[in-house]
Structures are given as structure tokens and as C-alpha cells.
Phi, psi and omega in degrees: 000014183262155176285160178298152177297138177089008178295122182302145183304320184290350178259357186290331178295323176299323178295316181295316180294321178296322176298321180298321177292320180299325183264356184299133173268113180279148180238162183284160179263154353279153182212155176289339180269077189293345176273358183229005182260166184121005179307136174072219011295333174250143185200169176250334181205164179260353178205162177295320187288343177296329178266316180266078188297121183052034183067014177261197182281158176285175179240126180281168173305154185277185184301333179274001179082012179300127182252024180273017174249145176268157174130339179248119177254157175241111173278146184241157175185167173228160180302144180162191181264042183299333182295347179267359182259164177300337180277340181078005183203155174272114185295154169294132191303324183264323191252001173077216186258353181208141178280126174253121186263004177228157178212156176290166181304134178097351179237145174280149170293165183292318180186172171257151179258120176256130185228133170226156180247134173256133188251144167210158184245154178237134180266134179257163175303129183102355174097349179295142177242139180243128179276121176253140179241133179249122181284144174235122186253144175214137177269129181237160178050056178299133186271351186225031178102179185294146176275141180308135186294341179257020183298134177261126180257125179236105179288140179223115178276138179301124182277167174294150185265355187292143170070012186294323179294330176290317177298325181295333184266003172292123183301143177307319184300325180290322178291314181297328181295340181265356177296142174207062189299334181259009181050055182297330181271359173069023181268003179084359181251125184229054181298146178212160180276156166267146177243117190237155182288134176238118186295332180298325185249353181052040177204174183281143174227168180293125177273143180217350181245151184094162185296336176243023180054046185271358176233142185278328182215170187287330177301311180289326177299314179298312185296319179295315180297318181297321182283316186277320184278325186245341179083031183256122178285151182204171185303328181275330178231084193279355183288117182291342179269008176062235185268013178300147181248173179294343176279002181233065186299325180296326177291315181296328184264003181292154177302146178232172184256016177299126180223156177298325180297335179256023178071025181085010179235181175268331171239119186286168176300324179293318176300314183294327181293317180285328174297317177298316180300316180299311183290335177286331191249017174287131185283159173266128180299153177292150175291161179248126176048053184294341182259008178297139183307319179294324179293316179295320177294320179294326177297320177295319179294323178303317179288318181296327179289343183093005182299324184287353177290332175253314177277069183301121187301307188238154176219169178234128179279156177271198184257130174224107185304328181276355180228065185298329182289345182255349191276145172053049180242142169275124184236163184231072184272342183059055173205150172258357181060021180257161174276140176223144174287116184258011175091171185292329184296330180255001184292142174252349178076002183251110177291160176211109191052236183278347182288132178276177179288355177249358186256143176222148173287140179300117180284142175298147179258349181297146182090357180302326183294339182254358189303306186291328179292330183282312187251002178072350176223155174255118180229108188247165185073177190293340182239007176075013184293330185273125181264347179224163177294325178299316177300315181300317180296318185288347174276348181294135176218199179058235180296339182261010183298319182294323177294320178299314182293326175301313179297316184296327183270354179296147170300151185308319182295321179288326174300318179297324179294318179297318177296321178301321177297312181298322181287352177271347188286000000 
């Protein structure tokens, strides 16, 4: 929850104000607190921090399917040419692009999420067995009529917020240089960029934020999340009803918190600016015991397995005059920010712009050493199904299948070393 090293003193107030917006509990309209009203009418959380616990990852429902935890969202879509639209997906006709499981007084929530896990085990070299759990999702008690029979459900766990401003400053040219969509070098890795709509330029740009790299920059990522997850209008997403559709007229006609004091929105341009500053300048925690012999041995195994071909260890940020603390820095995020086919086991079947239903953006690995301390649980992969690093690795398929098998065949001591390296990040 700390700012990046070197943040100028005169910019620290923006960081503090941005944190206040990030932690703000929004209330429904009308309210006497006009700077905090506008919640919903349909929503997933009342604040950013409810999902991004201590700026870390969200927590998925538990083994019993309890959905009283925040952090796991369900994106919706149906087959079609959605990748050609500004949304990058064809919305479900009644429920839009995201399931909202809460509603303000007087309105029904969109539906309840029912979750169960199916278990199977994988045997590793040496006889150890690892229990893998696969989530199965079902929408129950729909509040606005039947759900389209071809609806695609895509679970998305709230990611950690650390280092996002640093990732934003990696030059496009550096990301593009690592693309190899046709696998010209024959290594089995064919990473490619997503190309997403940007309203400022009314054309496609390189996507880098979100589980499928569906947003081009952090400003739009913040604005979209505030509008879709909490139902708060803002200059980039001005609809006060959030993700409500024409099939939900009571939602569209519900009172909203748009006020002249907020520039005609529920969150003003000034609010969004300090929120952006805060999310851009969150520091990455220091590594733990990076020189431990097991960690160093595990780092060599990580490279030998081919993991570093997608989880690129280091990057270099570019120059941004308004963000001197983020500029011209060598960083170690362990991501190439590219899309990769991760196999049928992790597929959600829902395309997003150029990303297919089997592709995911390589998630950064920095901060793994602090993950469990921040959220009290370890929930890995896009839906939080993996409770351990070993489980997360064993779910890798597609382009990462050879790396998974390398890990599975390692002698037990070397597997522990590889895990030790990951736990040091």
C-alpha cells in the first residue's frame, strides 16, 4: 500500500487523495452525501478495496460455493462479432457484459452465482499427488428473465494493484518485439498482442490491462471497473446506470448521483485523476531472500523449463515527464503482457477483442511472496481455483504444456527449489 520509491513530495497529496477514492464506500441515491452517492443500481461491490483487499488479489467463493466474498466477477457474452465493437464482446441481451449480484433497495439483483468444484489429482515424479479443483459455475434465481441459452461465463478474479503504472510505461515497441503469433522460431510459444478500442483515438490500440488485455491504459481500466463493478458514472463511462440494459427499465430509470458539483457525473474528472495517480504509483514489494541457494537454483530451473519465455523477467519503462518516479526504470514483473493459448483446462470460451476463449494475458508474478499475507488466502490463476503454486503450474496447458510437464517430472527437491524461487518474488 506504499507509493513507489522516489515519488516527489509535491505529488504525495495526490496519492493520499487517490487512496481515499479507492477506499470510498459508495451509497445509493438520493443521499445527503452527494460526493459519495450513485451506487449501482446494480453492482458487485461498494468500493474498490472490497475486491482488491489491501491492494492485493480478490478471494473467490469457498469450497461450499459461498458467494459472500468479493473479488470474483463473472463476465458475460454470447457468440457473435463482438470483437468488432467498442466493448470487444457481444453482450448477453438482458444482463449485459457482467453479472451484478447486488442491487440497491427496491430492485432485484441480476442473479446469484452457484459454484461447485470438481476435483481430480495429478501424480508427480516421486509419487506426490496434487489435488486440482475445477470450478463449475451456474447462474440461479435470475432477476430479469431467462438468460440466453448460449451465454458464455468468464470468471475474473480481482488482480493485485501493485506496479500497474510501471507496466503502463513499458513501450509498445518492446511488447511488440516479443510477439511471435506464427511461432516462427519453433519453440511452441506464439504470444501475440490484443488490439482494443480506445475512445480517445477512435481506433484500436495495444491492450495490456485485464486478464485478456482488454484495456489499453490504466485510466480506462479504472473508469470501466468503477462503472461496471460499482455502477458509478465518470467522464469515460458516463452512464449512471452502469451495465444496465434496455431489458432492465427500472434499473435505467432509478435515481442517480449525477451532480453539477461532480461535472455532471457521480465521480468527477478530479476524482478520477487522483484515483489514476494512486493506482499508477503503488509500489511493488521487495523480494524475499533472493540470494538463498534454493531460490537461485529454482531460478535456473524456471528458465530451463521455459517459463521465462512468457513470464519475461525484466522490462524497461519509458519516459513520462509527469511521472518521474516511474520513468526509465528497469523492472522485474515476470510478464510479456502478451496473449497465450493456455489450453482447454483454463479456457473460458469467451472471446474479447482479438483474444480467443483459450487465450489469457501472461499475469505478472511480482508480489507472489506477499500474496497470502495480504489477503489471508492464496488464490491463483484468473478464477482463483489454484490454492498453491504447484496447482497453478499443473493447470498450465496449450503453449505452456511442455513447461508443466518439465515441472511434473522434476525430482521432488528440484520442484521445491522452483517453488522457492516463485515464493521469493
